[in-house]
C-alpha positions as CSV (number, residue, x, y, z in Angstrom):
1,X,164.9,0.7,-75.7
2,X,161.5,-0.2,-77.2
3,X,159.1,2.1,-79.1
4,X,156.5,3.8,-76.9
5,X,153.9,3.6,-79.6
6,X,152.1,0.5,-80.6
7,X,153.6,-1.2,-83.6
8,X,151.3,-3.2,-85.8
9,X,151.9,-6.4,-87.8
10,X,151.8,-5.7,-91.5
11,X,150.0,-9.0,-92.1
12,X,147.1,-9.0,-89.6
13,X,147.3,-5.6,-87.8
14,X,147.8,-7.2,-84.4
15,X,149.9,-5.1,-81.9
16,X,153.5,-6.3,-81.5
17,X,155.0,-5.5,-78.1
18,X,158.6,-4.7,-77.3
19,X,159.8,-3.8,-80.8
20,X,163.4,-2.3,-80.6
21,X,163.7,1.2,-81.9
22,X,166.1,0.3,-84.6
23,X,163.7,-2.2,-86.2
24,X,162.5,-1.7,-89.8
25,X,158.8,-1.7,-89.2
26,X,157.9,-1.5,-92.9
27,X,157.9,-5.3,-93.2
28,X,157.3,-6.3,-89.6
29,X,155.2,-9.4,-89.0
30,X,153.9,-11.0,-85.8
31,X,155.0,-14.5,-85.1
32,X,151.9,-16.1,-86.6
33,X,152.1,-14.1,-89.8
34,X,155.8,-14.8,-90.1
35,X,155.2,-18.5,-89.8
36,X,152.3,-18.4,-92.4
37,X,154.7,-16.6,-94.7
38,X,157.3,-19.4,-94.1
39,X,154.6,-22.0,-94.9
40,X,153.6,-20.1,-98.1
41,X,157.3,-19.8,-99.2
42,X,157.8,-23.5,-98.6
43,X,154.8,-24.4,-100.6
44,X,155.9,-22.3,-103.5
45,X,159.4,-23.7,-103.4
46,X,158.2,-27.4,-103.4
47,X,154.5,-28.2,-103.7
48,X,155.4,-31.9,-102.8
49,X,157.6,-30.9,-99.9
50,X,156.7,-30.5,-96.3
51,X,156.9,-28.0,-93.5
52,X,159.2,-29.4,-90.9
53,X,157.0,-28.6,-87.9
54,X,154.0,-30.4,-89.4
55,X,155.2,-33.6,-91.2
56,X,153.3,-35.1,-94.1
57,X,153.0,-38.3,-92.1
58,X,151.1,-36.5,-89.3
59,X,148.7,-35.0,-91.9
60,X,148.2,-38.5,-93.5
61,X,147.3,-39.9,-90.1
62,X,144.9,-37.1,-89.5
63,X,143.2,-37.8,-92.9
64,X,143.1,-41.6,-92.2
65,X,141.5,-40.9,-88.8
66,X,138.8,-38.8,-90.5
67,X,139.9,-35.6,-88.6
68,X,140.4,-33.5,-91.8
69,X,139.5,-33.4,-95.4
70,X,142.0,-30.5,-96.1
71,X,144.9,-30.9,-98.5
72,X,148.4,-30.9,-96.8
73,X,149.3,-27.2,-97.2
74,X,145.9,-26.0,-96.2
75,X,146.1,-28.3,-93.1
76,X,149.5,-26.8,-92.2
77,X,148.1,-23.3,-92.5
78,X,145.2,-24.3,-90.2
79,X,147.6,-25.8,-87.7
80,X,149.7,-22.5,-87.6
81,X,146.6,-20.4,-87.3
82,X,145.3,-22.6,-84.4
83,X,148.5,-22.1,-82.4
84,X,147.5,-18.5,-81.6
């Protein structure tokens, strides 16, 4: 059974539907904020690494085509944010 009240993301404050009653809501994140946290954790773990969903080669092609001037990790964050 899901909560009757609206549960909010601890990152952005967006309502999260259908949260099971036994969920620890103290650290609950919406999908977007969860993905941004993953990106941030990956960047901290390996600055020269990459986020699997957005390969460095894809970013490089975007730079070469003149479609971005962002650094890799900033570009990944923008890609995640534009998914919503």
